Every structure is written in structure tokens, then in C-alpha cells.
C-alpha positions as CSV (number, residue, x, y, z in Angstrom):
1,X,-26.7,12.6,-3.9
2,X,-24.1,9.9,-3.5
3,X,-21.2,11.7,-1.3
4,X,-17.4,10.5,-0.9
5,X,-15.5,12.4,1.7
6,X,-11.6,11.6,1.4
7,X,-10.7,12.6,4.8
8,X,-6.8,11.6,5.0
9,X,-5.3,10.8,8.9
10,X,-8.9,11.2,10.1
11,X,-7.9,8.8,13.0
12,X,-4.7,10.3,15.1
13,X,-1.9,7.9,15.1
14,X,-1.2,7.5,18.6
15,X,-3.6,5.6,20.3
16,X,-2.7,6.8,24.4
17,X,-2.5,9.9,23.5
18,X,-5.5,11.3,25.6
19,X,-4.4,15.0,25.1
20,X,-5.4,15.2,21.6
21,X,-8.2,12.4,21.7
22,X,-9.4,13.2,25.1
23,X,-12.7,14.9,26.0
24,X,-12.9,15.3,22.2
25,X,-16.7,16.3,21.2
26,X,-17.7,13.7,18.3
27,X,-21.5,13.0,18.5
28,X,-22.2,13.7,14.7
29,X,-19.0,11.0,14.0
30,X,-20.4,9.0,16.4
31,X,-24.0,8.9,14.7
32,X,-22.4,8.4,11.6
33,X,-20.0,5.3,12.6
34,X,-22.8,3.6,14.5
35,X,-24.6,3.2,11.8
36,X,-22.1,3.0,9.1
37,X,-20.7,-0.4,7.3
38,X,-16.7,0.2,8.1
39,X,-14.0,-1.9,6.4
40,X,-10.7,-1.7,7.3
41,X,-8.0,-2.7,3.8
42,X,-3.9,-2.5,3.4
43,X,-2.9,0.9,3.8
44,X,-2.3,3.4,0.9
45,X,-0.9,7.2,0.3
46,X,-3.8,9.2,-0.3
47,X,-2.6,9.8,-3.3
48,X,-2.7,6.0,-4.6
49,X,-6.1,6.2,-2.9
50,X,-7.1,9.0,-5.0
51,X,-6.7,6.8,-8.3
52,X,-8.1,4.1,-6.7
53,X,-11.4,6.1,-6.1
54,X,-11.8,7.3,-10.2
55,X,-10.7,3.5,-11.2
56,X,-6.8,4.5,-12.3
57,X,-5.0,2.6,-9.2
58,X,-1.8,2.4,-11.5
59,X,-2.1,5.9,-13.5
60,X,1.0,7.9,-13.4
61,X,0.5,10.0,-10.4
62,X,2.4,13.2,-11.2
63,X,0.8,14.1,-14.9
64,X,-2.5,13.7,-12.7
65,X,-1.0,16.5,-10.6
66,X,0.3,18.2,-13.7
67,X,-3.4,18.1,-15.1
68,X,-4.6,20.1,-12.0
69,X,-1.9,22.9,-11.9
70,X,-2.4,26.2,-13.7
71,X,1.0,25.8,-15.3
72,X,0.8,23.6,-18.3
73,X,3.8,23.1,-19.8
74,X,4.2,21.4,-23.3
75,X,2.8,17.5,-23.7
76,X,4.1,14.3,-23.7
77,X,7.4,13.0,-22.1
78,X,7.7,11.2,-19.0
79,X,6.7,12.9,-16.0
80,X,7.6,12.9,-12.3
81,X,7.2,15.2,-9.3
82,X,10.4,16.6,-8.0
83,X,9.2,18.2,-5.2
84,X,12.0,20.2,-2.7
85,X,13.2,18.4,0.6
86,X,15.2,19.5,3.2
87,X,17.0,16.2,5.0
88,X,18.4,16.5,8.2
89,X,20.1,14.2,10.6
90,X,17.6,13.0,14.0
91,X,18.4,10.2,16.3
92,X,21.1,9.1,13.9
93,X,18.6,8.5,11.4
94,X,17.4,11.1,8.6
95,X,14.0,13.0,8.3
96,X,12.7,14.4,4.8
97,X,10.6,17.7,5.5
98,X,8.7,18.7,2.7
99,X,8.3,22.3,1.7
100,X,4.8,21.9,4.2
101,X,7.2,22.6,6.9
102,X,9.5,26.0,5.5
103,X,9.0,28.1,3.5
104,X,10.5,28.9,0.1
105,X,9.4,31.8,-1.6
106,X,9.2,32.5,-5.3
107,X,12.6,33.8,-6.3
108,X,14.6,31.2,-4.4
109,X,12.4,29.1,-6.4
110,X,13.0,29.9,-9.2
111,X,17.0,30.2,-8.6
112,X,17.5,27.0,-8.3
113,X,14.9,25.3,-10.7
114,X,17.0,27.8,-13.4
115,X,20.4,26.3,-11.9
116,X,19.2,22.8,-12.0
117,X,18.2,22.9,-15.7
118,X,21.5,24.5,-16.8
119,X,23.6,22.1,-14.5
120,X,21.5,19.1,-15.4
121,X,19.6,19.4,-19.2
122,X,20.9,16.5,-20.0
123,X,18.6,14.4,-17.9
124,X,15.1,16.4,-18.9
125,X,13.4,19.9,-17.7
126,X,12.5,21.5,-13.8
127,X,9.2,23.2,-14.0
128,X,8.2,24.8,-11.2
129,X,4.3,25.1,-10.9
130,X,4.7,26.7,-7.1
131,X,7.3,27.2,-5.0
132,X,6.7,24.0,-3.2
133,X,5.5,21.8,-6.0
134,X,8.3,20.8,-8.9
135,X,8.4,18.6,-12.3
136,X,10.8,17.2,-14.1
137,X,10.1,16.2,-18.1
138,X,12.7,13.8,-18.4
139,X,14.4,13.1,-21.6
140,X,13.6,9.5,-21.7
141,X,11.6,7.2,-19.5
142,X,12.8,5.7,-16.4
143,X,11.2,3.7,-14.2
144,X,11.3,5.3,-10.4
145,X,9.1,3.6,-7.7
146,X,9.3,6.0,-4.8
147,X,6.5,6.7,-2.6
148,X,4.6,9.5,-2.9
149,X,5.5,12.5,-0.8
150,X,2.9,12.0,1.9
151,X,4.2,9.0,2.5
152,X,7.8,10.2,3.6
153,X,7.2,14.0,4.9
154,X,8.1,13.8,8.2
155,X,9.1,11.0,8.9
156,X,12.1,9.2,9.8
157,X,14.2,7.0,6.8
158,X,17.0,4.9,6.6
159,X,19.9,6.2,4.7
160,X,19.0,5.0,1.1
161,X,16.3,7.7,-0.1
162,X,15.4,5.7,-3.3
163,X,15.9,1.9,-4.7
164,X,19.1,2.1,-5.8
165,X,18.0,0.1,-8.8
166,X,16.4,3.0,-10.4
167,X,18.9,4.8,-12.8
168,X,18.1,8.4,-11.3
169,X,19.5,7.0,-7.8
170,X,23.2,8.2,-8.2
171,X,21.7,11.2,-10.7
172,X,20.0,12.0,-7.6
173,X,23.2,12.2,-5.1
174,X,24.8,14.5,-7.5
175,X,21.9,16.6,-7.3
176,X,21.9,16.6,-3.4
177,X,25.8,18.0,-3.7
178,X,24.9,20.4,-6.1
179,X,21.8,22.0,-4.2
180,X,23.7,21.7,-1.2
181,X,26.7,24.4,-2.4
182,X,23.8,26.6,-4.3
183,X,23.9,31.3,-3.4
184,X,20.3,30.2,-2.3
185,X,21.0,27.8,0.5
186,X,23.8,29.5,1.6
187,X,22.0,32.3,1.8
188,X,19.2,30.5,3.3
189,X,21.5,28.8,6.2
190,X,23.1,33.0,7.0
191,X,19.0,33.4,7.5
192,X,19.1,30.4,9.8
193,X,16.4,28.4,7.2
194,X,16.1,24.5,6.4
195,X,18.3,23.9,2.7
196,X,16.6,22.8,-0.2
197,X,19.0,20.3,0.0
198,X,17.4,17.4,-2.1
199,X,14.2,16.5,-4.2
200,X,11.7,14.0,-3.6
201,X,11.5,12.2,-7.0
202,X,7.7,10.0,-7.5
203,X,5.3,9.7,-9.5
204,X,5.4,8.0,-12.8
205,X,3.7,5.1,-14.0
206,X,1.2,4.4,-17.3
207,X,-0.2,7.9,-18.3
208,X,-3.9,8.4,-19.4
209,X,-5.4,11.1,-20.7
210,X,-8.6,10.8,-19.7
211,X,-10.3,9.0,-16.1
212,X,-13.6,7.1,-15.7
213,X,-16.0,9.4,-14.9
214,X,-16.9,7.7,-11.4
215,X,-17.9,11.4,-9.8
216,X,-19.9,14.6,-11.2
217,X,-18.4,16.9,-9.3
218,X,-14.6,17.0,-7.1
219,X,-14.3,19.3,-4.3
220,X,-10.2,20.1,-3.7
221,X,-7.6,21.8,-3.0
222,X,-5.0,19.6,-4.2
223,X,-4.1,19.3,-7.4
224,X,-3.6,15.9,-8.0
225,X,-7.1,15.7,-7.1
226,X,-8.2,18.3,-9.5
227,X,-6.3,17.2,-12.2
228,X,-8.2,13.5,-11.8
229,X,-11.5,15.2,-11.6
230,X,-10.6,17.2,-14.8
231,X,-9.3,14.3,-16.3
232,X,-12.5,12.1,-15.7
233,X,-14.8,15.3,-16.9
234,X,-16.7,16.5,-13.9
235,X,-16.9,20.5,-12.2
236,X,-14.0,20.9,-9.9
237,X,-14.2,23.4,-7.1
238,X,-12.0,24.2,-4.0
239,X,-12.4,22.5,-1.0
240,X,-15.6,23.7,0.9
241,X,-16.0,24.2,4.5
242,X,-18.6,22.7,5.4
243,X,-21.8,20.3,4.0
244,X,-24.1,23.2,3.0
245,X,-21.8,24.7,0.3
246,X,-21.9,20.9,-1.1
247,X,-25.5,20.7,-1.3
248,X,-26.1,24.3,-2.8
249,X,-24.0,23.1,-5.9
250,X,-25.9,19.8,-6.1
251,X,-24.7,17.2,-8.2
252,X,-25.4,13.3,-8.5
253,X,-22.0,11.9,-7.3
254,X,-19.9,14.1,-5.3
255,X,-16.1,13.9,-4.0
256,X,-15.4,15.8,-1.1
257,X,-11.5,15.9,-0.7
258,X,-10.8,17.8,2.8
259,X,-7.0,17.2,3.6
260,X,-7.0,19.7,6.3
261,X,-5.9,16.7,8.7
262,X,-3.1,15.6,6.9
263,X,0.3,18.0,7.7
264,X,-1.1,17.8,11.2
265,X,-0.6,13.7,11.9
266,X,2.8,14.2,9.6
267,X,4.9,17.1,11.7
268,X,2.6,15.8,15.1
269,X,1.1,19.0,15.2
270,X,-2.0,17.7,18.2
271,X,-3.7,20.6,18.8
272,X,-4.2,21.9,15.0
273,X,-5.1,17.9,14.1
274,X,-7.8,19.1,17.1
275,X,-8.7,22.1,15.5
276,X,-9.1,20.4,12.4
277,X,-11.1,17.3,13.7
278,X,-13.4,19.5,15.6
279,X,-14.3,22.2,12.5
280,X,-15.4,18.7,10.1
281,X,-17.8,17.9,13.0
282,X,-19.1,21.5,12.8
283,X,-18.9,21.9,8.9
284,X,-19.8,17.8,8.3
285,X,-20.5,15.3,10.7
286,X,-22.7,16.9,12.7
287,X,-24.9,17.8,9.6
288,X,-24.8,14.5,8.3
289,X,-26.1,13.3,11.2
290,X,-29.2,15.9,10.7
291,X,-31.5,17.0,8.4
292,X,-29.3,18.3,5.7
293,X,-27.5,14.5,5.8
294,X,-31.0,13.5,4.6
295,X,-30.3,14.5,0.7
296,X,-27.1,12.0,1.0
297,X,-28.7,8.8,-0.7
298,X,-25.2,7.0,0.2
299,X,-22.4,8.5,2.1
300,X,-18.6,7.0,1.8
301,X,-15.8,8.4,4.6
302,X,-12.8,6.9,3.2
303,X,-9.4,7.3,5.4
304,X,-5.9,6.8,4.4
305,X,-4.7,6.6,7.9
306,X,-1.7,4.5,9.6
307,X,-3.8,2.0,10.7
308,X,-4.6,1.3,6.6
309,X,-7.6,2.4,4.6
310,X,-10.5,3.1,6.7
311,X,-14.1,3.3,4.9
312,X,-17.8,3.9,6.3
313,X,-20.6,3.4,4.1
314,X,-24.2,4.7,5.0
315,X,-26.9,3.5,2.3
316,X,-29.8,5.8,3.5
317,X,-31.7,3.3,4.7
318,X,-29.5,2.9,7.6
319,X,-30.4,6.2,9.1
320,X,-33.1,5.3,11.7
321,X,-31.5,2.8,13.3
322,X,-31.1,4.6,16.9
323,X,-30.1,2.0,18.8
324,X,-27.0,1.6,17.6
325,X,-24.5,3.4,18.7
326,X,-20.7,4.3,17.1
327,X,-17.3,4.4,18.3
328,X,-15.0,7.6,19.3
329,X,-11.6,8.2,17.7
330,X,-9.7,7.8,20.5
331,X,-11.6,4.4,20.5
332,X,-11.1,3.5,17.4
333,X,-8.1,3.8,17.5
334,X,-7.6,1.7,20.0
335,X,-9.4,-0.5,18.7
336,X,-7.5,-0.3,15.9
337,X,-3.8,-0.1,17.4
338,X,-4.8,-3.8,19.3
339,X,-6.2,-5.6,16.0
340,X,-9.6,-5.7,17.5
341,X,-12.6,-6.8,15.3
342,X,-13.4,-3.8,13.1
343,X,-17.1,-5.0,12.3
344,X,-19.7,-2.5,13.6
345,X,-21.9,-3.6,16.8
346,X,-25.2,-4.4,16.6
């Protein structure tokens, strides 16, 4: 089996944070790290990294994600992800929180989407796949360059929330004013909940009905990855909790997407990151370093992080090189932050 693990934010982004990185037991990860060839490349959001893994870096990400949803609206048209967000001021900067940081229930989402469709019918049609994931089918295609939501969620931003050259920029301001006065947000404010006061529009690009068949099996809880797997003709499963689940399914070329660390970094939840890494260590890294890992002919670990896109490649023939010592996540964080050499010690 050729196994690819896609693990965004595998390395905690604050190298000096010993409360998070200190005393973290990582023998399995260090074993793999020491024997693998390591490469760091330009940082990419996980959504674009996924397109790259499937051989289509410029594919329309909104349509990829839509393909993985249970909701299947009419095909065709120009689609954007139109995810509900909350904007707030923090230290004189705007911070964007996605719906992963606050709750929106099904009724609230349905009411807001219905109101947007009634008010802005000339622009397109909104669809809510879930309370957290919305889509906009535009009547006419628009070039709207915007980063995927994972690249902006939880981060401070300048006042410009979109490229001002986009035809949708002025319209998005109208949407924000409309949402501000909606009864759903009035009720949320009365209950002390964050308002759904804007949308993040992203994911336009070249549509595709098929993708190169890079993987036989795709494991993920993210509809974007599942949609890519579906369009590539792969078998698709929900995220596994351990290597054992993957090995039981078999498959020549498998992609496992583990996104449990991403929200902990976006919203600076250090304890949840440690717990997530510990689960990775026990469920995947330690077994990969041990006897179960011998069933893997090649292992690739791909980690989109603030330090860049990190990739470790371990061919089966490198497992026996017992003298190679790997680096801990704490050492790696320091090395990457300081721009020290990126290769492995011999």
C-alpha cells in the first residue's frame, strides 16, 4: 500500500510555546521523521493542497466541495462557497470567525438563506448544505479571487475582506448591512451570541467533472476531499481513527485526511492540539513505526502549516536504518521558524 496522510497544522505554530510542545511524547513521529526524506515548499491552504494532491491545483474548490455534499442541487452554473462568518474588531483589526467557532442551528441557517434569496435574487441562488456550509450559484460567472476559509478563519485581517477589484466586493457590503438588521441576528444578539454578519465567498475556478485517478481510497470528514475522491473514482470513507482501520480496508493507494489539528490552531486551543497530536501518535505514527507499518510500501505525510507545506516521504527500504534520529515537533518548530537547514541528519 502507498499511504498518504494529509495532516494540516501538524506542527504547532509557536515554537517558544513549551506548555504546548514541551513534554509531548512523540516516539512514533520521531522514528518516522528520522527515516524520511523531508521537503518544505511554499505554504498552501489545505484546500489547495488537496487539489494539488489530486493533480488539479486550479480546479474550482467550491464545486469540489459541493460534489462531496449530500445536498445535490441542479448542475451547472458558476458556484462559490458562501460560508457564514462573524466579523468583530479586536485591537483595531478585524477578526473573522467561521461557523466552527460559534453555533448556527438549522432553523437560523434556513431563515437567513431564504432572506438572502429573497433580497438578492438578481445575483444568484443560495443553498445551505449544512448550517455551517453555504453555497451561492451565480447567475453569471465572476472572477472573485479569495483565499479559502481555512486561510482566514481566526486570523486578524485588514479592513479589506475581499479584492476590491472583484464585482462582488460592493455587493458583499450590501449583504453585511442586510444581515446586520435581520431578525435572526437581533435574536442572537439578545441571547449574547455572535451575529452571522457576513459571508466568506471563495472557491471559484475552472470546473471539472472528473479528476485524475491518483487514489484508490479516500478517507475524510471534509466534503471537499470526499468530493475530490468521488470525481476521481475513488472509494470514499469517513475519517479513520487509526491505521488499523485503513489496513483492514486495504487498497493500493490511499489518502487519509486528518483535520483534527486545524481548528485547534485557528482558535489557539493548545490543550486540544496536544490531545489531537497524542491521538495521531497512538493511532497512526506509532503503528506506522512498528510492525503494522511494514505493510506500507511508501508513506507520504503532507502537512500544510504556517511554516510552509511540509512533506515527509518514507520508502519501505528506509525502515531498517536504525541509526537515523528524528526531530520532535518542538525541535522542528524551532528549526523551521529560524530558517535552519531543512534536510535530515545522517
